[in-house]
N, C-alpha and C positions, 0 to 999 in steps of 0.2 A: 505493500499499499504506502509505502515511503518511498520507492524508486515512482510509481505515478506520481505523485504532488509532486515529487522532485520535476518530473516533466511537465506538467502542467505548470510548474512555478516557472520556468525556462520558456513554454509557448505562451508566456500572458507576457514575460520578459520581454522575449520578439517582437509580442506583437504593441509593444505599448512603444518598445522604438519604430516600427512600421506609421502607428496614428502620431508620433512627437514629429517625423518626417510629412505626414500628411497637414497641420498644426503647421508646420511654417512653411511648409511649401503649396498649401491650400491656394485653390485660386479664384474660392469666396471667403469672405467672413461668416457664410453660415459655415459652408466645411468646417474650415480653421475652429470654431463654437463643435461642432461637432465631433469629435478628432481629439477635443480635448478632455469632454462629458463622458468617450469612452474612454481617454487616458485614467480620465478621475474614477470610472467602473474596476476598471483593472487591476487598480491600484487597492481598493477597496477588498478585492477577491482577492488581489495575493497576499492581505494584510489577516485575513481569514483565511485562507491554506497555512500559512502558517505562526498561527494558534492553534489552528487542528494539529498542525504536526508536532508544535511546541506545549503544547497542553498546560495554555495560559490562557486564561478564559477576561484577562486587561482588552487582551488585544481587538476581543470583538466591540469593545467600547472605544477603543480609540476609532474601527473601521466604522461606528456610527457616530462620532463627531465627524471624521473624516468625511462622510456623506453623506449628513449636515450639512456643511460649509462646503463642501461643492455642488450642494442643490439650491445653495443662497447663489456662490457666485456666478454659475451658472443663470439663472435669475439675473443679475442683473448685468451682466456680460449683455446678457440678450436684448434688455431693453436698452443699449447702447448702438447695440448691431441692426443695421436697416438689410432687411431681409429682400 
């Protein structure tokens, strides 16, 4: 199970870098906003996987706070972006 979760961490890390590339090079502001939201979501999943591997429950609280901050940030940024 640990090998599968380690592979999931590596795969998510690789896709985060691809999303970061899309956030930098995106053709429109909407593409950049979606890419940043995807990076935030994948980061939350990474935190939760690490929490499961290490058997530490306080990482779940960290992931919830990160999710709330990411949500609020995406709302604020979307108000400035004209789609």
